[in-house]
N, C-alpha and C positions, 0 to 999 in steps of 0.2 A: 320258111323265112327266118333269117337270123334276127335275134332280138337287137333292138337299138342299143348301141354302146353308151354307157353312162358317161356324161360329160366329165372331163377332167377340169376341175375348177381351180384356177390360179388367181392369186391376189398380188398386186404390185404396190409396194409402198414407194411413192414417187419422189421421195428424198427431199433435200433442201430446195425450197421454192425458188431460191435465187440462182440455182445451178442448172445443169442440163437434164437433171432427173425427170421433170415432167415431160419435156419434149421427147427424150429418147424412150420413155415408158410408153407414150402414146404411139410413136412411130413403130416401135418393135411389136407392140400388142397387135396393131393392125396387120403387120407383115406375118406374124405368127398365126393369127386366126385365118389368114389366107392359106397357110400350110396345113393346119389341123382343123378338120371339120367337127371334131368331137371335143373341142376345148372351149372354155369360157374364161374370160379375164375380167377382173374387177380392179379398177384403178382407185387407190385411196389418195385423196388430195383435194384441195379446194377447187371447186368447179370453175372458178374464175381463171385458174391456170390453163384450162382447156377450152375456154369459151369460144375461141375461133373455130374449133373443130367439134365442139360438143354435139351440135345438132346433126352433123354429118356422120359422126362415129358411134354415138350411143346406139346400142341394139341389144337384142336378147343375149348375145354372146360377148359383147363389150360394154361393160357398165362402169359408171363413175360414181363412187360412193364419196360424196362431198363432205370434207371435214374443214371447217372454216379456219383461215389464217388468223393470227392475232392482229397482224398488221399487213397491209398490202405489200406484195413482193415486187422488187425491182430486179430484173435480170442482172446478175453480176455483182449485186450489192448485198452483202450479208447483213442480216438483221437479228440480233439476239432475242428480240421479242418473239420470234417465230421458232425458237429452239424447242419449246415444249410441244409445239405443233408437230415438229419432226418426230419427236419421240412418241407422240400420240398415234401416229401412223403405224409405228412398230408395235405398239401395245395392242392396237385394234387387230392388226393382221395376225400377230402371234396368238392372241386369245382365240380368234376365230379358227385358226388352224388346229389348235388344241381341242376345240369343241368339235372339229370335223366339218366345219362349214366350207373349208377350202382344203384341197389336196396338197397345196404347197404355196409358200410365199417367196416372192422375188423382190429384192430390195435395190432401189436406185441409190446413188451416192449421197452421203451426208457430209457436212463439214464438222469434224470432231472439235476443232478449236472453237467454233461458234457456240456449241453446246456447253463447253467448259467455261467460256466467257460469260455465259448466262448463269453460271453458278451451279451447273449440274455436272457432277463427275461422270465422264464418258470416255472410254478408251476405244470403242469401236462396236460395230454391229455384233461381232462374234461374242464378245464378253457380255454385252447388254442382253442379248437373246438367251444366253446361257443362264443368266440370273433370272430372267423373266420366265423361263421354262423350268426352273429348278433343276437344271442339268449340272451335276457336279464337275464334269470335265467334258469340254468340247474341243474339237480340232478344226482349225482353219485349213481348207484345202483348195487349191486352184486347179482348174481343169481346162484343157483345150485340145481340140483335135489336131493331129499332125497328118498332113497328106502323104500319099504314096510318093516316094522319091525324096522326101525331105531327109537330108543326111544319109541317104541310101536306104531308107525304109522300103521294104518289099511289099508292105501293106499298110493301110491307114491305121494309125494308133492314137490313143488318147494319152496325152501327157498329164499326169496328176502329181502335184507337189503339195504335201502336207507339212505343217509346221508344229514343232514342239512348243516353242514360245512365239508369241505374236507381237503385240504392240507394246514393247518395253524397250528402254534404252539398251544399247549394245553392252554397256558396262555392267548391266544387271543380269545378262543372259546366263553366265556360268552359275551364279548363285541361285538362279531360278530352277536349274536342272536337278532332278532327283531320279533315283532308280524307279520309284513308284510312278512318277510323271512319264518317264520314258516308256515303261511297260504299258501303262494305260493308253498312251498315245498309239502305240503299235496295235494294241487290242482293238481300239475304237476304229482305226483305219481299216484293219482286217475285217471287222464285223460289218461296217457300213459298206465296204466294197462288195461284200457278199449280199447283204440284205437290200441295200438301196441301188447298187449298181449291177447286181445280178452276176457277179464274177464268182464262180464256184470255188476256186482256189487261188486267191490273189498272191502275186509275187511282189514283195516289198523290199526296197533298199533303204538303208538308214545311213545318214552322213555322220561323220565325227564333228566335233566342235572346233578343234584346233587345226592349224596347218599340218598336212600329212597325217591327219587323224591322230595327232599327238606324238608321232614318231616314237612309239614304244615308251612313252612317258617323258621323253626329253623336252617335248613342247607342250606338255599339259597332261593331267591325269584323269580328266573327265571321261575319256574313252575307256580307260582301264577300270575305273571305279564305278561308273554309272551306266554308260551307253552299252558297252559290250555285255555286261551281266544281264541287262534287261533283254537284249537280243537273244542271248542264249536261253533264257527262261521262256521267252516267247516261242522259240523253236521247239522246246520240250512240250509246249501246248499244241503243237501241230501247225503253227503258223509258218508260212514260207517267207522268212525274213532273213536278210543278210546285212553285213556291215560290222563295224562302222567303216565307211569309205571316206577318203579325203574329199572335202567339199569341192575341190577343183577338178576331180575326175569322176565324181559320182554320176554325172549326167553324160557319160561317154555314149557315143552314137549307138554302139552295139547293144547297150542296155535297153534302149528304147524299144527294141523288138520284143522283149519278154517281160519287162518290169511294168507292173500295173500301177504302182505308186512309189514315189520317192518321199522320204521323210527328212526334212532339214531341221537343224537345231534352232535357227532364228530367221526372222523375217527376210532380210535381204539375201541370206545364203540360198534360200529357196526361190524367192520371187525375182531376183535379178536375172538368173538364167531363164526362168519361165517367161518373164515378160519380154526378154530380148528376142525370143523366137515366136511369141504368140500375141504381142500387144494389140489390143483392140478386139481379140477374139477369145479372150479368157473368161472363165466363170469362177466365182468364189462360191464354195459350198461349205456349209457348216456341218461337220460330222458330230455325232453324239447327242444331237437334239432329238426330242420325241416327235418333232415335225420336220418337214423338208424345207430348207431355206437355201436359195441360191442368190447370187448377186453379180453385178458387173465387176470388172477388174480395174476400173478407173475411178477417178475422183469427180468432184463437182464441176470442174472445167469452167470456172466463173468467167474467164476471159472470152469464151465464145457463147455463153448462155444467152438465149433469146435471139440469136442471130440466124437460126435455122440451118446451121452447118454442122451440128453435132452428129457424130457417127453413132448410130443405134445398134451396131453390130454386136457389141458385147451384151447388151440387154437382150437382143434376140437369142443369142447363144444361151443366156441364163434362163430364158423361157423354155427353150428346147430341152435343156438339161432338167429343169424342174418337171417338165411334162414326162420325160423319160423315167425319172426317179419315181414319180407318182404312179406310173404304170407298173414299174417293177414291184413297188410296194403293194399295189393292188393285187398282183398275181399271188403274193405270199399271204394275203389276208383271207 
């Protein structure tokens, strides 16, 4: 008789209580547990947010770890009093993952502006968790499956887009780039594609910063002075990386057949094309952390919160990816 498989334990931070986070977390958790018999999910959030479904859904494989709100939440209405509550969910989940209580954490959306209004500096999950986990350099990457036939694909592929810079103003992007940052980003993407995604020899494409990748220096020097030298050194380390490619041609259809990850220089350069073809089915994963963290690719959607119409598809995909990464990491441990 085969020994029983150890449960994969996932924890969901249910995000801003005024947004769609609590509802999509519960819906996706129920759907995912119907798919995977050896998974267990814990929802972090005030039990009152789930009161209508609490009795029907709580079980040995779906648990609710209640953390009290500072003030009652009204769907669609942001309340700065609950900003610290939102961060406490992240703190508890990340600490528990570091201890090994959970195999991975999945995060529902938060409202960055609300946390800043409350007087707490916050630029996003990626940066916050990096600081919380003492990770010197992390990389934000979006992932989504592309079906057979999409743009002529002969087989299903996963589109993965990583970012060198994340949530900073566009005017600051050039100054934020450095040879060291570029090289470390390439190294982290390569390492986590191997360790967490189980890809033996990842193929990576890197974009330039400027139009036409700088046009040999006529449209900018970042490609010549920073990006290309980092790519060349990474190649010497045995990494299968190429570029820099112009941002408007890096995602050509033929590249989808053989590229495992694309690295963009800034947020919208990478995520605009990604979301154009995958919106609602994408997953955000943070590379370079000592823990596994995935997330939805959408925001709090305050306009539809509490109306029962929010699409839980992205959260379901985030759970599926967290589960897959946890299994990959377990094989290597």
